[in-house]
DSSP file (Angstrom, degrees, kcal/mol; ACC not computed):
  #  RESIDUE AA STRUCTURE BP1 BP2  ACC     N-H-->O    O-->H-N    N-H-->O    O-->H-N    TCO  KAPPA ALPHA  PHI   PSI    X-CA   Y-CA   Z-CA
    1    1 A M              0   0    0      0, 0.0     3,-0.1     0, 0.0     0, 0.0   0.000 360.0 360.0 360.0 114.7  -15.1   27.8    6.0
    2    2 A P        -     0   0    0      0, 0.0     2,-0.3     0, 0.0     0, 0.0   0.824 360.0  -5.0 -68.3 -32.4  -18.6   27.6    4.4
    3    3 A S        -     0   0    0      2,-0.0     2,-0.3     0, 0.0     0, 0.0  -0.991  60.2-155.5-157.8 157.5  -17.7   24.7    2.0
    4    4 A I        -     0   0    0     -2,-0.3     2,-0.5    -3,-0.1     0, 0.0  -0.917  23.3-116.9-131.8 159.6  -14.8   22.6    0.9
    5    5 A V        -     0   0    0     -2,-0.3     2,-0.3     1,-0.0    -2,-0.0  -0.866  32.8-121.6 -97.3 127.2  -14.0   20.6   -2.2
    6    6 A E        -     0   0    0     -2,-0.5     3,-0.2     1,-0.2    -1,-0.0  -0.536  22.5-166.1 -69.2 125.8  -13.7   16.9   -1.6
    7    7 A V        -     0   0    0     -2,-0.3     2,-0.3     1,-0.3    -1,-0.2   0.920  69.9  -8.8 -80.7 -47.6  -10.2   15.8   -2.7
    8    8 A R        -     0   0    0      3,-0.0     2,-0.6     5,-0.0    -1,-0.3  -0.948  55.5-160.3-155.3 130.6  -10.7   12.0   -2.7
    9    9 A H  S    S-     0   0    0     -2,-0.3     3,-0.1    -3,-0.2    -3,-0.0  -0.845  76.1 -50.8-117.8  93.7  -13.6    9.9   -1.5
   10   10 A F  S    S+     0   0    0     -2,-0.6     2,-0.1     1,-0.2    -1,-0.1   0.801 105.8 128.9  50.5  34.2  -12.4    6.3   -1.0
   11   11 A G        -     0   0    0      1,-0.1    70,-0.4    69,-0.1     2,-0.2  -0.318  62.4 -73.7-105.5-169.3  -10.9    6.3   -4.4
   12   12 A R        -     0   0    0     68,-0.1     2,-0.4    -2,-0.1    68,-0.2  -0.536  32.1-147.0 -87.7 153.6   -7.6    5.4   -5.9
   13   13 A L  E     -A   79   0A   0     66,-2.3    66,-3.5    -2,-0.2     2,-0.5  -0.976  10.9-154.3-116.7 133.3   -4.4    7.4   -5.6
   14   14 A S  E     +A   78   0A   0     -2,-0.4    64,-0.2    64,-0.2    62,-0.0  -0.949  23.2 159.7-115.3 123.7   -2.0    7.3   -8.5
   15   15 A L  E     -A   77   0A   0     62,-2.0    62,-4.1    -2,-0.5    22,-0.2  -0.959  46.6 -98.0-136.6 152.7    1.7    8.0   -7.9
   16   16 A P        -     0   0    0      0, 0.0    22,-2.3     0, 0.0     2,-0.2  -0.532  48.0-120.4 -66.2 138.1    5.0    7.3   -9.7
   17   17 A P  B     -b   38   0A   0      0, 0.0     2,-1.0     0, 0.0    42,-0.4  -0.580   5.5-142.2 -83.0 144.6    6.5    4.1   -8.2
   18   18 A N  S    S-     0   0    0     20,-3.3    22,-0.3    -2,-0.2     2,-0.2  -0.619  81.1 -24.2 -98.5  69.9   10.0    4.2   -6.7
   19   19 A G  S    S-     0   0    0     -2,-1.0     2,-0.2    20,-0.1    19,-0.1  -0.472 106.2 -36.6 111.6 172.8   10.9    0.7   -8.0
   20   20 A A        -     0   0    0     37,-0.2     2,-0.4    -2,-0.2    37,-0.2  -0.497  57.3-174.3 -71.0 134.1    8.9   -2.3   -9.1
   21   21 A I  B     -F   56   0B   0     35,-2.4    35,-2.6    -2,-0.2     2,-0.3  -0.999  14.1-141.2-132.1 129.9    5.8   -2.9   -7.0
   22   22 A A    >   -     0   0    0     -2,-0.4     3,-2.1    33,-0.2    30,-0.3  -0.641  32.6 -94.6 -90.7 147.0    3.6   -6.0   -7.4
   23   23 A G  T 3  S+     0   0    0     -2,-0.3    30,-0.2     1,-0.2    -1,-0.1  -0.347 112.7  31.6 -55.3 134.6   -0.2   -5.8   -7.1
   24   24 A G  T 3  S+     0   0    0     28,-3.4    64,-0.5     1,-0.4    -1,-0.2   0.250  88.1 125.1  97.7 -11.7   -1.3   -6.7   -3.6
   25   25 A Q    <   -     0   0    0     -3,-2.1    27,-2.8    27,-0.1    -1,-0.4  -0.569  68.4-110.1 -81.3 146.6    1.8   -5.2   -1.9
   26   26 A I  E     -C   51   0A   0     79,-2.2    15,-2.6    25,-0.2     2,-0.4  -0.574  37.6-148.4 -74.0 135.4    1.3   -2.6    0.9
   27   27 A V  E     -CD  50  40A   0     23,-2.9    22,-3.1    -2,-0.3    23,-1.4  -0.878  12.3-165.3-116.3 138.3    2.5    0.8   -0.4
   28   28 A A  E     -CD  48  39A   0     11,-3.2    11,-2.3    -2,-0.4     2,-0.4  -0.825  26.1-111.1-114.9 157.6    4.1    3.7    1.6
   29   29 A G  E     + D   0  38A   0     18,-2.4     2,-0.3    -2,-0.3     9,-0.2  -0.745  40.1 168.8 -89.9 134.7    4.6    7.3    0.5
   30   30 A V  E     - D   0  37A   0      7,-2.4     7,-3.4    -2,-0.4     2,-0.5  -0.931  30.7-127.1-137.1 161.8    8.1    8.5   -0.1
   31   31 A V  E     - D   0  36A   0     -2,-0.3     2,-0.5     5,-0.2     5,-0.2  -0.965  23.2-175.4-114.0 123.8    9.6   11.7   -1.6
   32   32 A V  E >  S- D   0  35A   0      3,-2.8     3,-2.0    -2,-0.5    -2,-0.0  -0.974  73.7 -21.9-121.6 118.1   12.2   11.2   -4.4
   33   33 A S  T 3  S-     0   0    0     -2,-0.5    -1,-0.1     1,-0.3     3,-0.1   0.867 128.5 -50.5  50.3  41.0   13.9   14.3   -5.8
   34   34 A G  T 3  S+     0   0    0      1,-0.2     2,-0.4    -3,-0.0    -1,-0.3   0.514 116.3 115.4  80.1   5.2   11.1   16.4   -4.5
   35   35 A V  E <   - D   0  32A   0     -3,-2.0    -3,-2.8   -19,-0.0     2,-0.3  -0.921  69.2-121.3-112.0 130.8    8.4   14.2   -6.1
   36   36 A D  E     + D   0  31A   0     -2,-0.4     2,-0.3    -5,-0.2    -5,-0.2  -0.535  44.8 171.2 -67.3 128.5    5.8   12.3   -4.1
   37   37 A C  E     - D   0  30A   0     -7,-3.4    -7,-2.4    -2,-0.3     2,-0.4  -0.851  32.6-115.6-135.2 168.3    6.2    8.6   -5.0
   38   38 A A  E     +bD  17  29A   0    -22,-2.3   -20,-3.3    -2,-0.3     2,-0.3  -0.856  33.5 174.3-104.9 143.6    4.9    5.1   -3.9
   39   39 A A  E     - D   0  28A   0    -11,-2.3   -11,-3.2    -2,-0.4     2,-0.3  -0.956  42.7 -84.5-142.7 160.1    7.3    2.5   -2.5
   40   40 A I  E     - D   0  27A   0     -2,-0.3   -13,-0.2   -22,-0.3    64,-0.1  -0.511  53.4-119.6 -65.6 128.4    6.9   -1.0   -1.0
   41   41 A A        -     0   0    0    -15,-2.6    64,-2.2    -2,-0.3    65,-0.2  -0.428  23.9-142.5 -72.6 143.7    6.2   -0.5    2.7
   42   42 A G    >   -     0   0    0     62,-0.2     3,-1.6     1,-0.2    61,-0.2  -0.429  42.9 -58.0 -95.3 176.3    8.6   -1.9    5.3
   43   43 A A  T 3  S-     0   0    0      1,-0.3    59,-0.3    -2,-0.1    -1,-0.2  -0.299 121.5  -0.3 -59.0 134.4    7.8   -3.5    8.6
   44   44 A N  T 3  S+     0   0    0     57,-3.0    -1,-0.3     1,-0.2    58,-0.1   0.724  87.8 176.7  58.5  27.4    5.8   -1.3   11.0
   45   45 A A    <   -     0   0    0     -3,-1.6    56,-0.4    57,-0.2     3,-0.3  -0.344  23.0-164.4 -61.5 139.0    5.7    1.6    8.5
   46   46 A K  S    S+     0   0    0      1,-0.2    -1,-0.1    54,-0.1    -2,-0.0   0.487  81.1  66.8-100.3  -6.9    3.7    4.6    9.6
   47   47 A N        +     0   0    0    -18,-0.0   -18,-2.4    93,-0.0     2,-0.2  -0.056  68.1 150.4-105.7  31.5    3.5    6.2    6.1
   48   48 A V  E     -C   28   0A   0     -3,-0.3   -20,-0.3   -20,-0.2     3,-0.1  -0.433  23.4-179.1 -68.9 134.0    1.3    3.5    4.5
   49   49 A L  E     -     0   0A   0    -22,-3.1     2,-0.3     1,-0.3   -21,-0.2   0.738  50.3 -90.2-100.3 -33.0   -1.0    4.8    1.8
   50   50 A G  E     -C   27   0A   0    -23,-1.4   -23,-2.9    31,-0.1     2,-0.4  -0.970  60.4 -31.6 158.2-143.8   -2.8    1.5    0.9
   51   51 A V  E     -CE  26  80A   0     29,-2.9    29,-2.9    -2,-0.3     2,-0.3  -0.933  50.9-117.4-119.7 135.4   -2.4   -1.5   -1.5
   52   52 A C  E     - E   0  79A   0    -27,-2.8   -28,-3.4    -2,-0.4    27,-0.2  -0.574  25.4-166.9 -68.5 126.9   -0.9   -1.5   -5.0
   53   53 A L        +     0   0    0     25,-3.1     2,-0.3    -2,-0.3    -1,-0.2   0.740  67.4  25.2 -91.4 -25.1   -3.7   -2.5   -7.3
   54   54 A L  S    S-     0   0    0     24,-0.5    24,-0.3   -32,-0.1    -1,-0.2  -0.992  90.6 -96.6-138.6 144.2   -1.6   -3.3  -10.5
   55   55 A D        +     0   0    0     -2,-0.3    19,-0.4   -33,-0.1     2,-0.3  -0.339  53.7 174.3 -54.3 138.9    2.0   -4.4  -11.0
   56   56 A C  B     -F   21   0B   0    -35,-2.6   -35,-2.4    17,-0.1     2,-0.3  -0.963  19.6-155.4-147.3 163.1    4.0   -1.3  -11.8
   57   57 A D        -     0   0    0     17,-2.2   -37,-0.2    -2,-0.3    16,-0.1  -0.952  26.4 -99.2-140.8 158.7    7.6   -0.3  -12.4
   58   58 A T        -     0   0    0     -2,-0.3     2,-0.3   -42,-0.1   -40,-0.1  -0.330  26.6-127.8 -78.2 156.5    9.6    2.8  -12.1
   59   59 A L        -     0   0    0    -42,-0.4     3,-0.2    16,-0.2   -40,-0.1  -0.709  22.4-120.9 -93.5 154.8   10.6    5.2  -14.9
   60   60 A A  S    S+     0   0    0     -2,-0.3     2,-0.5     1,-0.2    -1,-0.1   0.901 105.5  29.0 -60.6 -39.9   14.3    6.2  -15.3
   61   61 A D  S >  S-     0   0    0     -3,-0.0     3,-2.2     0, 0.0    -1,-0.2  -0.983  88.0-126.2-124.9 121.0   13.3    9.8  -14.7
   62   62 A V  T 3  S+     0   0    0     -2,-0.5    -4,-0.0     1,-0.3   -25,-0.0  -0.490 102.2  18.7 -62.5 128.0   10.3   10.8  -12.7
   63   63 A G  T 3  S+     0   0    0      1,-0.3    -1,-0.3    -2,-0.2     2,-0.0   0.504  90.1 153.8  87.9   4.9    8.1   13.0  -14.9
   64   64 A A    <   -     0   0    0     -3,-2.2     2,-0.6     1,-0.1    -1,-0.3  -0.346  45.2-124.8 -66.4 148.3    9.8   11.8  -18.1
   65   65 A V        +     0   0    0     -2,-0.0    -1,-0.1     0, 0.0     0, 0.0  -0.862  35.4 175.1 -96.5 120.8    7.7   12.0  -21.3
   66   66 A I        -     0   0    0     -2,-0.6     5,-0.1     2,-0.0    -2,-0.0  -0.986  35.1-109.8-127.8 134.3    7.5    8.6  -23.0
   67   67 A P    >   -     0   0    0      0, 0.0     3,-2.0     0, 0.0     4,-0.4  -0.331  31.4-118.4 -60.0 144.1    5.4    7.7  -26.1
   68   68 A L  G >  S+     0   0    0      1,-0.3     3,-1.5     2,-0.2    -2,-0.0   0.858 112.8  57.6 -53.6 -40.0    2.5    5.5  -25.3
   69   69 A E  G 3  S+     0   0    0      1,-0.3    -1,-0.3     3,-0.0     0, 0.0   0.657 101.8  58.1 -68.6 -13.1    3.7    2.7  -27.5
   70   70 A A  G <  S+     0   0    0     -3,-2.0    -1,-0.3     2,-0.0    -2,-0.2   0.485  72.2 122.4 -94.4  -3.4    7.0    2.6  -25.5
   71   71 A F    <   -     0   0    0     -3,-1.5     3,-0.1    -4,-0.4    -3,-0.0  -0.445  39.3-173.3 -64.4 117.2    5.4    1.9  -22.1
   72   72 A P        -     0   0    0      0, 0.0     2,-0.3     0, 0.0    -1,-0.2   0.748  66.4 -13.3 -81.1 -24.0    7.0   -1.4  -20.9
   73   73 A A  S    S-     0   0    0    -16,-0.1     2,-0.2   -15,-0.0   -17,-0.1  -0.935  98.8 -50.8-160.8 176.2    4.7   -1.6  -17.8
   74   74 A Q        -     0   0    0    -19,-0.4   -17,-2.2    -2,-0.3   -20,-0.0  -0.478  49.6-167.5 -58.4 123.9    2.2    0.3  -15.7
   75   75 A V        +     0   0    0     -2,-0.2     2,-0.4   -19,-0.2   -16,-0.2   0.558  65.2  58.3-102.4  -8.5    4.1    3.5  -15.0
   76   76 A L  S    S-     0   0    0    -60,-0.2     2,-0.7   -18,-0.1    -1,-0.0  -0.965  82.5-127.2-116.1 140.4    1.9    4.9  -12.2
   77   77 A C  E     -A   15   0A   0    -62,-4.1   -62,-2.0    -2,-0.4     2,-0.7  -0.764  18.5-149.8 -85.9 117.9    1.2    3.0   -9.1
   78   78 A S  E     -A   14   0A   0     -2,-0.7   -25,-3.1   -24,-0.3     2,-0.5  -0.814  17.0-162.8 -89.3 115.6   -2.6    2.8   -8.5
   79   79 A V  E     -AE  13  52A   0    -66,-3.5   -66,-2.3    -2,-0.7     2,-0.4  -0.884   5.6-162.1-109.5 124.1   -3.1    2.7   -4.8
   80   80 A G  E     + E   0  51A   0    -29,-2.9   -29,-2.9    -2,-0.5     2,-0.3  -0.821  15.3 168.4-101.8 143.2   -6.3    1.5   -3.2
   81   81 A A        +     0   0    0    -70,-0.4    58,-0.2    -2,-0.4     3,-0.1  -0.950  51.7  39.8-146.3 165.8   -7.3    2.3    0.4
   82   82 A H  S    S+     0   0    0     56,-1.8     2,-0.3    -2,-0.3    57,-0.2   0.944 100.0  83.8  57.1  52.3  -10.3    2.0    2.6
   83   83 A G  E    S-G  138   0C   0     55,-1.5    55,-3.0    -3,-0.1     2,-0.5  -0.955  85.6 -84.5-163.8 178.3  -11.4   -1.3    1.1
   84   84 A E  E     +G  137   0C   0     -2,-0.3    53,-0.2    53,-0.3    51,-0.1  -0.861  50.0 169.6-101.0 127.5  -10.9   -5.0    1.3
   85   85 A Y  E     -G  136   0C   0     51,-2.7    51,-2.1    -2,-0.5     2,-0.5  -0.945  39.7-106.2-136.7 151.9   -8.0   -6.4   -0.7
   86   86 A P  E     +G  135   0C   0      0, 0.0     2,-0.3     0, 0.0    49,-0.2  -0.710  50.7 166.2 -77.9 128.1   -6.1   -9.7   -1.1
   87   87 A V  E     -G  134   0C   0     47,-3.1    47,-2.3    -2,-0.5     2,-0.4  -0.889  38.3-104.7-137.1 165.4   -2.7   -9.3    0.6
   88   88 A T  E     -G  133   0C   0    -64,-0.5    19,-2.2    17,-0.3     2,-0.6  -0.813  29.9-139.7 -96.2 134.0    0.1  -11.6    1.7
   89   89 A Y  B     -h  107   0C   0     43,-2.9    42,-3.1    -2,-0.4    43,-0.2  -0.832  11.2-165.0 -97.0 120.2    0.4  -12.3    5.4
   90   90 A A  S    S+     0   0    0     17,-3.3     2,-0.3    -2,-0.6    18,-0.2   0.790  87.2  18.3 -70.4 -28.2    4.0  -12.3    6.9
   91   91 A A  S    S-     0   0    0     16,-0.7    -1,-0.2    39,-0.1    37,-0.1  -0.989  99.7 -93.3-140.9 146.9    2.5  -14.0   10.0
   92   92 A G        -     0   0    0     -2,-0.3     2,-0.3    -3,-0.1    37,-0.2  -0.163  43.6-176.9 -60.4 151.9   -0.8  -15.8   10.4
   93   93 A A  B     -L  128   0D   0     35,-2.2    35,-2.6    33,-0.1     2,-0.3  -0.990  19.2-132.8-148.7 152.6   -3.9  -13.9   11.6
   94   94 A T    >   -     0   0    0     -2,-0.3     3,-2.2    33,-0.2    30,-0.3  -0.745  48.0 -74.5-105.3 158.0   -7.5  -14.6   12.5
   95   95 A I  T 3  S+     0   0    0     -2,-0.3    30,-0.2     1,-0.3    -1,-0.1  -0.176 118.9  22.7 -52.4 135.2  -10.5  -12.6   11.3
   96   96 A G  T 3  S+     0   0    0     28,-3.3    -1,-0.3     1,-0.3    29,-0.1   0.261  85.5 137.8  91.9 -10.6  -10.8   -9.3   13.2
   97   97 A T    <   -     0   0    0     -3,-2.2    27,-2.6     1,-0.1    -1,-0.3  -0.498  58.7-116.9 -70.2 131.0   -7.1   -9.0   14.2
   98   98 A P  E     -I  123   0C   0      0, 0.0    12,-2.8     0, 0.0     2,-0.3  -0.412  35.6-147.8 -64.2 145.6   -5.7   -5.5   13.8
   99   99 A L  E     -IJ 122 109C   0     23,-3.0    22,-2.8    10,-0.3    23,-1.0  -0.874  17.5-171.5-121.3 150.1   -2.9   -5.5   11.2
  100  100 A V  E     -IJ 120 108C   0      8,-2.9     8,-2.4    -2,-0.3     2,-0.2  -0.840  43.9 -79.7-125.1 167.4    0.4   -3.5   10.7
  101  101 A A  E     - J   0 107C   0     18,-0.5   -57,-3.0   -56,-0.4     6,-0.3  -0.465  46.7-159.1 -67.8 138.4    2.7   -3.4    7.7
  102  102 A G    >   -     0   0    0      4,-3.4     3,-0.7   -59,-0.3     4,-0.3  -0.461  37.0 -62.4-104.0-177.0    5.1   -6.4    7.5
  103  103 A A  G >  S+     0   0    0      1,-0.2     3,-1.0    -2,-0.2    -1,-0.2  -0.335 115.4  12.5 -66.2 148.7    8.4   -6.7    5.6
  104  104 A N  G 3  S-     0   0    0      1,-0.2    -1,-0.2   -64,-0.1   -62,-0.2   0.817 135.9 -51.9  55.9  39.3    8.4   -6.4    1.8
  105  105 A G  G <  S+     0   0    0    -64,-2.2   -79,-2.2    -3,-0.7   -17,-0.3   0.713 105.8 123.9  77.1  20.6    4.9   -5.1    1.5
  106  106 A T    <   -     0   0    0     -3,-1.0    -4,-3.4    -4,-0.3     2,-0.3  -0.404  55.0-122.0 -98.7-179.7    3.1   -7.8    3.5
  107  107 A V  E     -hJ  89 101C   0    -19,-2.2   -17,-3.3    -6,-0.3   -16,-0.7  -0.884  24.7-177.9-120.1 158.3    0.8   -7.4    6.5
  108  108 A Q  E     - J   0 100C   0     -8,-2.4    -8,-2.9    -2,-0.3   -16,-0.1  -0.980  36.7 -83.0-149.7 157.7    1.2   -8.9   10.0
  109  109 A P  E     - J   0  99C   0      0, 0.0     2,-0.3     0, 0.0   -10,-0.3  -0.293  47.2-107.9 -63.0 144.7   -0.8   -9.0   13.2
  110  110 A Y        -     0   0    0    -12,-2.8     2,-0.4     3,-0.0     3,-0.1  -0.587  36.4-172.7 -69.0 129.3   -0.5   -6.0   15.6
  111  111 A V    >>  -     0   0    0     -2,-0.3     4,-2.0     1,-0.1     3,-1.8  -0.987  20.7-144.7-128.0 119.4    1.4   -7.0   18.7
  112  112 A A  T 34 S+     0   0    0     -2,-0.4    -1,-0.1     1,-0.3     5,-0.1   0.789  97.5  55.9 -56.5 -31.3    1.5   -4.4   21.4
  113  113 A S  T 34 S+     0   0    0      1,-0.2    -1,-0.3    -3,-0.1     3,-0.1   0.695 121.9  25.2 -77.1 -17.7    5.1   -5.3   22.5
  114  114 A S  T <4 S+     0   0    0     -3,-1.8     2,-0.3     1,-0.1    -2,-0.2   0.459 121.4  46.5-124.7  -3.8    6.6   -4.8   19.0
  115  115 A S     <  -     0   0    0     -4,-2.0     2,-0.3   -15,-0.0    -1,-0.1  -0.916  69.8-129.8-134.5 160.8    4.2   -2.3   17.3
  116  116 A T    >   -     0   0    0     -2,-0.3     3,-2.2   -72,-0.1     4,-0.3  -0.802  28.6-112.6-110.0 157.8    2.6    1.0   18.2
  117  117 A F  G >  S+     0   0    0     -2,-0.3     3,-1.5     1,-0.3    -1,-0.1   0.831 114.5  61.1 -56.9 -36.0   -1.1    1.8   17.9
  118  118 A D  G 3  S+     0   0    0      1,-0.3    -1,-0.3     3,-0.0    23,-0.2   0.508  93.9  65.9 -74.3  -1.7   -0.4    4.4   15.2
  119  119 A E  G <  S+     0   0    0     -3,-2.2   -18,-0.5    21,-0.1    -1,-0.3   0.520  71.6 116.1 -91.6  -7.7    1.1    1.7   12.9
  120  120 A I  E <   +I  100   0C   0     -3,-1.5    21,-0.8    -4,-0.3   -20,-0.3  -0.452  35.7 174.3 -66.2 128.3   -2.3   -0.2   12.5
  121  121 A I  E     -     0   0C   0    -22,-2.8    18,-2.6     1,-0.2     2,-0.3   0.449  57.6 -49.0-114.6  -4.8   -3.3   -0.1    8.9
  122  122 A G  E     -IK  99 138C   0    -23,-1.0   -23,-3.0    16,-0.3     2,-0.3  -0.982  60.5 -85.6 166.4-159.2   -6.4   -2.3    8.9
  123  123 A Y  E     -IK  98 137C   0     14,-1.7    14,-2.6    -2,-0.3     2,-0.2  -0.987  37.3 -95.6-146.4 156.4   -7.7   -5.6   10.1
  124  124 A C  E     + K   0 136C   0    -27,-2.6   -28,-3.3    -2,-0.3    12,-0.2  -0.486  29.9 178.4 -71.1 131.8   -7.9   -9.2    8.9
  125  125 A T  S    S+     0   0    0     10,-1.8     2,-0.3     1,-0.3    11,-0.2   0.335  72.9  38.9-114.5   3.3  -11.1  -10.2    7.1
  126  126 A Q  S    S-     0   0    0      9,-0.8    -1,-0.3   -32,-0.1   -33,-0.1  -0.882  89.8-113.5-153.8 119.0  -10.1  -13.8    6.4
  127  127 A T        -     0   0    0     -2,-0.3     2,-0.3    -3,-0.1   -33,-0.2  -0.315  47.3-178.7 -54.7 127.3   -8.2  -16.1    8.7
  128  128 A T  B     -L   93   0D   0    -35,-2.6   -35,-2.2   -37,-0.1     2,-0.1  -0.980  23.5-127.2-138.6 142.3   -4.9  -16.7    7.0
  129  129 A L    >   -     0   0    0     -2,-0.3     3,-2.2   -37,-0.2   -40,-0.3  -0.412  49.7 -73.3 -82.5 162.8   -1.7  -18.8    7.7
  130  130 A T  T 3  S+     0   0    0      1,-0.3   -40,-0.2    -2,-0.1    -1,-0.1  -0.334 121.9  11.9 -55.2 130.3    1.8  -17.4    7.7
  131  131 A G  T 3  S+     0   0    0    -42,-3.1    -1,-0.3     1,-0.3   -41,-0.1   0.384 104.4 122.7  81.5  -3.9    2.9  -16.7    4.1
  132  132 A G    <   -     0   0    0     -3,-2.2   -43,-2.9   -43,-0.2     2,-0.5  -0.401  64.0-117.0 -88.7 166.2   -0.6  -17.1    2.8
  133  133 A T  E     +G   88   0C   0    -45,-0.2     2,-0.3    -2,-0.1   -45,-0.2  -0.902  46.7 147.6-103.2 128.7   -2.7  -14.8    0.8
  134  134 A G  E     -G   87   0C   0    -47,-2.3   -47,-3.1    -2,-0.5     2,-0.2  -0.888  46.1 -85.8-147.5 175.7   -6.0  -13.7    2.4
  135  135 A T  E     +G   86   0C   0     -2,-0.3   -10,-1.8   -49,-0.2    -9,-0.8  -0.589  39.3 177.6 -92.3 153.7   -8.2  -10.6    2.5
  136  136 A A  E     -GK  85 124C   0    -51,-2.1   -51,-2.7   -12,-0.2     2,-0.6  -0.990  32.7-121.2-149.3 144.7   -7.8   -7.6    4.7
  137  137 A Y  E     -GK  84 123C   0    -14,-2.6   -14,-1.7    -2,-0.3     2,-0.6  -0.808  32.5-162.6 -83.7 121.7   -9.5   -4.3    5.2
  138  138 A I  E     +GK  83 122C   0    -55,-3.0   -56,-1.8    -2,-0.6   -55,-1.5  -0.939  28.5 146.3-112.3 118.3   -6.9   -1.7    4.6
  139  139 A G        -     0   0    0    -18,-2.6   -89,-0.1    -2,-0.6   -58,-0.1  -0.658  41.5-136.4-149.9  85.6   -7.7    1.8    5.8
  140  140 A P              0   0    0      0, 0.0   -19,-0.2     0, 0.0   -21,-0.1  -0.015 360.0 360.0 -50.1 144.8   -4.6    3.6    7.0
  141  141 A N              0   0    0    -21,-0.8   -20,-0.1   -23,-0.2   -21,-0.0   0.478 360.0 360.0 -64.0 360.0   -4.8    5.6   10.3
């Protein structure tokens, strides 16, 4: 192949949300009625896309046409990846610790006995206590 077109270079991905997602939550990819959507990632999720950048909420119908003045909330989930973001830590971590998805869109330290290497989604960039908000580099495998 002599040349290719770059699809996305460390930019944002926009997907319809499958439910309400708060900014800062870890987002996974799901398929709803044949449509690619974003959802809050669960613990040890392997389908992580990145971090929700803005609060967003689902539409009653994926692909529905709604007048701009009727938008109640952000209707596309803007997902950031390959960058440093503020996230909530389900368990405390120190700087440099590899991270996996925690429950309800949080992050938690990678532990070899309970996680697999392919679940690592980034690493801690700010030592943070359990339940606290700190920064993390998120760059899904």
